C-alpha positions as CSV (number, residue, x, y, z in Angstrom):
1,X,-129.0,-26.7,35.7
2,X,-127.1,-25.2,32.7
3,X,-124.5,-27.9,32.9
4,X,-127.3,-30.6,32.8
5,X,-128.9,-28.9,29.8
6,X,-125.6,-28.7,28.0
7,X,-124.8,-32.3,28.8
8,X,-128.2,-33.5,27.4
9,X,-127.7,-31.4,24.2
10,X,-124.2,-32.7,23.7
11,X,-125.2,-36.3,24.2
12,X,-128.8,-36.3,22.9
13,X,-128.1,-38.9,20.2
14,X,-126.7,-41.7,22.5
15,X,-129.2,-40.8,25.3
16,X,-132.2,-41.0,23.0
17,X,-131.0,-44.3,21.4
18,X,-130.3,-45.8,24.8
19,X,-133.7,-44.8,26.2
20,X,-135.4,-46.2,23.1
21,X,-133.7,-49.6,23.4
22,X,-134.2,-49.8,27.2
23,X,-137.9,-49.0,26.8
24,X,-138.3,-51.8,24.3
25,X,-136.5,-54.2,26.6
26,X,-138.7,-53.2,29.5
27,X,-141.9,-53.8,27.5
28,X,-140.4,-57.0,26.0
29,X,-139.3,-58.6,29.3
30,X,-142.0,-57.2,31.7
31,X,-145.1,-59.4,31.9
32,X,-147.9,-57.1,30.9
33,X,-151.5,-57.7,29.8
34,X,-151.9,-58.0,26.0
35,X,-154.5,-55.2,26.1
36,X,-151.9,-52.8,27.7
37,X,-149.3,-53.6,25.1
38,X,-151.8,-53.2,22.3
39,X,-152.9,-49.8,23.8
40,X,-149.3,-48.7,23.9
41,X,-148.8,-49.8,20.2
42,X,-151.9,-47.8,19.1
43,X,-150.7,-44.7,20.9
44,X,-147.3,-45.0,19.3
45,X,-148.8,-45.4,15.8
46,X,-150.2,-41.9,16.2
47,X,-147.5,-40.3,18.3
48,X,-144.5,-40.8,16.0
49,X,-146.1,-39.2,12.9
50,X,-147.4,-36.4,15.1
51,X,-143.9,-35.7,16.4
52,X,-142.5,-35.7,12.8
53,X,-145.3,-33.3,11.8
54,X,-144.6,-30.9,14.6
55,X,-140.8,-31.0,13.9
56,X,-141.4,-30.0,10.3
57,X,-143.9,-27.3,11.2
58,X,-141.5,-25.6,13.6
59,X,-138.7,-25.8,11.0
60,X,-140.8,-24.2,8.3
61,X,-142.2,-21.5,10.7
62,X,-138.6,-20.5,11.3
63,X,-137.9,-19.8,7.6
64,X,-139.0,-16.7,5.7
65,X,-140.3,-17.5,2.1
66,X,-138.0,-14.9,0.7
67,X,-135.1,-16.8,2.1
68,X,-135.7,-19.7,-0.3
69,X,-133.0,-20.0,-2.8
70,X,-133.3,-22.4,-5.7
71,X,-130.0,-23.6,-7.2
72,X,-129.1,-25.9,-10.1
73,X,-127.6,-28.5,-7.8
74,X,-131.0,-28.9,-6.2
75,X,-132.3,-30.4,-9.4
76,X,-129.3,-32.8,-9.8
77,X,-129.6,-34.1,-6.2
78,X,-133.3,-34.6,-6.5
79,X,-132.7,-36.6,-9.6
80,X,-130.0,-38.7,-7.9
81,X,-132.4,-39.4,-5.0
82,X,-135.2,-40.2,-7.3
83,X,-133.5,-42.4,-9.9
84,X,-130.6,-43.5,-7.6
85,X,-133.0,-45.1,-5.1
86,X,-134.9,-46.9,-7.8
87,X,-131.6,-48.1,-9.5
88,X,-130.2,-49.3,-6.1
89,X,-133.4,-51.3,-5.4
90,X,-133.4,-52.9,-8.9
91,X,-129.7,-53.9,-8.6
92,X,-130.0,-55.3,-5.1
93,X,-133.4,-57.0,-5.2
94,X,-132.1,-60.1,-7.0
95,X,-129.5,-60.4,-4.2
96,X,-131.8,-59.7,-1.3
97,X,-135.2,-57.9,-1.1
98,X,-134.3,-56.8,2.4
99,X,-131.1,-55.1,1.3
100,X,-132.8,-53.5,-1.6
101,X,-135.5,-52.1,0.6
102,X,-132.9,-50.8,3.1
103,X,-131.0,-49.0,0.3
104,X,-134.2,-47.6,-1.1
105,X,-135.5,-46.0,2.1
106,X,-132.0,-44.6,3.0
107,X,-131.7,-43.0,-0.5
108,X,-135.2,-41.6,-0.9
109,X,-135.6,-40.3,2.7
110,X,-135.8,-36.4,2.9
111,X,-133.2,-34.2,4.4
112,X,-133.1,-33.8,8.2
113,X,-134.6,-30.7,9.7
114,X,-131.5,-30.2,11.7
115,X,-129.3,-30.3,8.6
116,X,-129.5,-26.5,8.2
117,X,-127.9,-26.0,11.7
118,X,-125.0,-28.3,10.9
119,X,-124.6,-26.7,7.5
120,X,-124.4,-23.2,9.1
121,X,-121.8,-24.4,11.6
122,X,-119.7,-25.9,8.7
123,X,-119.9,-22.6,6.8
124,X,-122.5,-23.6,4.2
125,X,-125.7,-21.9,3.1
126,X,-128.6,-22.7,5.4
127,X,-131.0,-20.9,3.0
128,X,-130.2,-23.2,0.1
129,X,-130.3,-26.2,2.4
130,X,-133.7,-25.4,3.7
131,X,-135.0,-24.9,0.1
132,X,-133.8,-28.3,-0.8
133,X,-135.4,-29.7,2.4
134,X,-138.7,-28.4,1.2
135,X,-138.3,-29.7,-2.3
136,X,-137.3,-33.2,-1.3
137,X,-140.2,-33.5,1.1
138,X,-142.5,-32.8,-1.8
139,X,-140.8,-35.4,-3.9
140,X,-140.8,-38.0,-1.2
141,X,-144.5,-37.4,-0.6
142,X,-145.2,-38.3,-4.2
143,X,-142.6,-41.1,-4.7
144,X,-143.2,-43.1,-1.5
145,X,-146.9,-43.9,-2.0
146,X,-146.3,-44.9,-5.6
147,X,-143.2,-47.1,-5.1
148,X,-143.5,-48.6,-1.6
149,X,-146.7,-50.7,-2.5
150,X,-144.8,-52.1,-5.5
151,X,-141.8,-53.0,-3.3
152,X,-143.6,-54.5,-0.3
153,X,-147.3,-55.2,0.2
154,X,-148.4,-57.0,3.4
155,X,-151.7,-58.9,3.3
156,X,-154.0,-59.3,0.4
157,X,-154.6,-55.6,-0.3
158,X,-154.3,-54.3,-3.9
159,X,-151.9,-51.7,-5.1
160,X,-154.6,-49.0,-5.2
161,X,-155.6,-49.8,-1.6
162,X,-151.9,-49.7,-0.5
163,X,-151.3,-46.5,-2.5
164,X,-154.3,-44.7,-0.9
165,X,-153.3,-45.9,2.5
166,X,-149.8,-44.6,2.2
167,X,-150.6,-41.3,0.5
168,X,-153.3,-40.6,3.1
169,X,-150.6,-40.6,5.8
170,X,-147.3,-39.7,4.1
171,X,-148.5,-36.8,1.9
172,X,-150.1,-34.8,4.7
173,X,-147.2,-35.6,7.0
174,X,-144.6,-34.1,4.6
175,X,-146.6,-31.4,2.9
176,X,-149.1,-30.0,5.4
177,X,-146.5,-28.6,7.8
178,X,-145.2,-26.3,5.1
179,X,-148.7,-25.2,4.0
180,X,-149.8,-24.7,7.6
181,X,-146.7,-22.6,8.3
182,X,-147.6,-20.3,5.4
183,X,-151.2,-20.2,6.6
184,X,-150.2,-19.2,10.1
185,X,-147.8,-16.6,8.8
186,X,-150.7,-15.0,6.9
187,X,-153.7,-15.5,9.1
188,X,-152.4,-16.2,12.6
189,X,-149.3,-14.1,12.9
190,X,-149.0,-14.1,16.7
191,X,-149.2,-17.9,16.8
192,X,-146.7,-18.1,14.0
193,X,-144.3,-15.8,15.8
194,X,-144.6,-17.9,19.0
195,X,-143.7,-21.0,17.0
196,X,-140.9,-19.2,15.3
197,X,-139.5,-18.0,18.6
198,X,-139.7,-21.4,20.2
199,X,-138.5,-23.4,17.1
200,X,-135.8,-24.8,19.4
201,X,-138.5,-27.2,20.7
202,X,-137.9,-29.1,17.4
203,X,-134.7,-30.4,18.9
204,X,-136.4,-32.0,21.9
205,X,-139.3,-33.3,19.7
206,X,-136.6,-35.0,17.5
207,X,-135.0,-36.6,20.6
208,X,-138.3,-38.0,21.7
209,X,-139.2,-39.3,18.3
210,X,-135.7,-40.8,17.9
211,X,-136.1,-42.7,21.2
212,X,-139.4,-44.2,20.0
213,X,-138.1,-45.3,16.6
214,X,-134.9,-46.7,18.1
215,X,-137.2,-48.9,20.2
216,X,-138.9,-50.0,17.0
217,X,-135.5,-50.8,15.5
218,X,-134.6,-52.9,18.6
219,X,-137.9,-54.8,18.2
220,X,-137.1,-55.5,14.6
221,X,-133.6,-56.8,15.4
222,X,-134.9,-59.0,18.2
223,X,-137.8,-60.4,16.1
224,X,-135.4,-61.3,13.3
225,X,-132.5,-62.3,15.6
226,X,-132.4,-65.7,13.8
227,X,-130.8,-64.0,10.8
228,X,-128.0,-61.7,12.2
229,X,-126.3,-61.8,8.8
230,X,-129.2,-59.8,7.3
231,X,-129.0,-57.3,10.2
232,X,-125.3,-56.8,9.7
233,X,-125.7,-56.6,5.9
234,X,-128.4,-53.9,6.3
235,X,-126.1,-51.9,8.5
236,X,-123.3,-52.2,6.0
237,X,-125.6,-51.2,3.1
238,X,-126.7,-48.1,5.0
239,X,-123.0,-47.2,5.5
240,X,-122.3,-47.5,1.8
241,X,-125.3,-45.4,1.0
242,X,-124.4,-42.8,3.6
243,X,-120.9,-42.4,2.3
244,X,-122.1,-42.3,-1.3
245,X,-124.6,-39.6,-0.6
246,X,-122.3,-37.3,1.3
247,X,-119.6,-37.7,-1.4
248,X,-121.8,-37.2,-4.4
249,X,-123.5,-34.2,-2.7
250,X,-120.2,-32.5,-2.1
251,X,-119.0,-33.1,-5.6
252,X,-122.1,-31.7,-7.3
253,X,-122.5,-28.9,-4.7
254,X,-118.8,-28.1,-5.1
255,X,-119.3,-27.8,-8.9
256,X,-121.8,-25.0,-8.2
257,X,-119.8,-23.4,-5.4
258,X,-121.9,-24.8,-2.6
259,X,-120.0,-27.9,-1.5
260,X,-121.0,-28.1,2.1
261,X,-124.7,-27.5,1.5
262,X,-124.8,-30.1,-1.2
263,X,-123.2,-32.7,1.0
264,X,-125.5,-32.1,3.9
265,X,-128.6,-31.8,1.7
266,X,-128.4,-35.4,0.4
267,X,-126.3,-37.0,3.1
268,X,-128.0,-35.9,6.4
269,X,-131.3,-37.7,6.5
270,X,-134.5,-37.4,8.6
271,X,-133.8,-40.9,10.0
272,X,-136.8,-40.7,12.3
273,X,-139.1,-40.4,9.3
274,X,-137.1,-43.1,7.5
275,X,-137.4,-45.6,10.3
276,X,-141.1,-44.9,10.7
277,X,-141.7,-45.4,7.0
278,X,-139.7,-48.6,6.9
279,X,-141.5,-50.0,10.0
280,X,-144.9,-49.0,8.7
281,X,-144.8,-49.8,5.0
282,X,-141.9,-52.1,4.4
283,X,-140.5,-55.3,6.1
284,X,-140.0,-54.1,9.7
285,X,-136.5,-55.5,9.9
286,X,-135.5,-53.0,7.2
287,X,-135.5,-50.4,10.0
288,X,-132.0,-51.6,10.8
289,X,-130.7,-49.7,7.8
290,X,-132.0,-46.2,8.7
291,X,-131.3,-47.0,12.3
292,X,-127.7,-47.6,11.5
293,X,-127.7,-44.6,9.2
294,X,-128.3,-42.5,12.4
295,X,-124.9,-43.6,13.6
296,X,-123.0,-43.3,10.3
297,X,-124.3,-39.7,9.5
298,X,-123.5,-38.5,13.0
299,X,-120.0,-39.9,12.8
300,X,-119.4,-38.1,9.5
301,X,-120.9,-34.9,10.9
302,X,-118.8,-35.1,14.1
303,X,-115.7,-35.5,11.9
304,X,-116.6,-32.5,9.7
305,X,-117.2,-30.3,12.8
306,X,-113.9,-31.4,14.3
307,X,-112.1,-30.5,11.1
308,X,-113.8,-27.2,11.0
309,X,-112.8,-26.4,14.6
310,X,-109.3,-27.5,13.9
311,X,-109.0,-25.1,11.0
312,X,-110.4,-22.2,13.0
């Protein structure tokens, strides 16, 4: 049993991605009643944000408030994500709105909840990383509802309607887990302790959410299979954005003596959240960009861990 658990943990990424794609193929190829497919779609529209919420809640329950450590490089990386995402969109939109949206969502997406684990293994500061994760979630919760309706608006809804719709789902999703964790710490200590002791469940929640959003990415690719050039271009844009963010994070973090944490903070993304946001609020085919980002960031992380083990 231990070998099976170890195997699943070591190969979670490819297993989750494969399960997601195969699930989509099953629903796509299997003749099913329209009502059943619509019911599955409605359940998924609630399930994915719920999983993201639980993942963040478990992460914040694990962290003591006194462990938060604000550093100057936090401010610089927040500004890079804020203005860099906007600049990338404005530069790319004359070339292709799809590529512009892909770069935007990959740049503004908050840090992955698992980034603190990787940072610790690489010898960085998990405390400063978690502080940045909290700050960038707050920033994204404000930025996304304002900018996404300007970037892409489906139907005949106004900017205000789109803004209220997005803020009503994104803001609670990113902010309430932190507030709830602090509330439980103060008023429901036993429940908080149980969540803290079982914070490892976030790993399996992430795997399930990843499988779901990879199914969505597969759907977007199939639906837009007539333009494979756009699909490949989105994957390449996400590669460029991924390398840029890891590099600039290491440079700025290194300037303040926190090179590893800086690189992981801005480079390792909550791609499940990014894919969900792209599929829900942007052109669905844009999910290819954060979907490919999953692969790129894990290749970089694997290489960094290999170098760490080699030096040890």
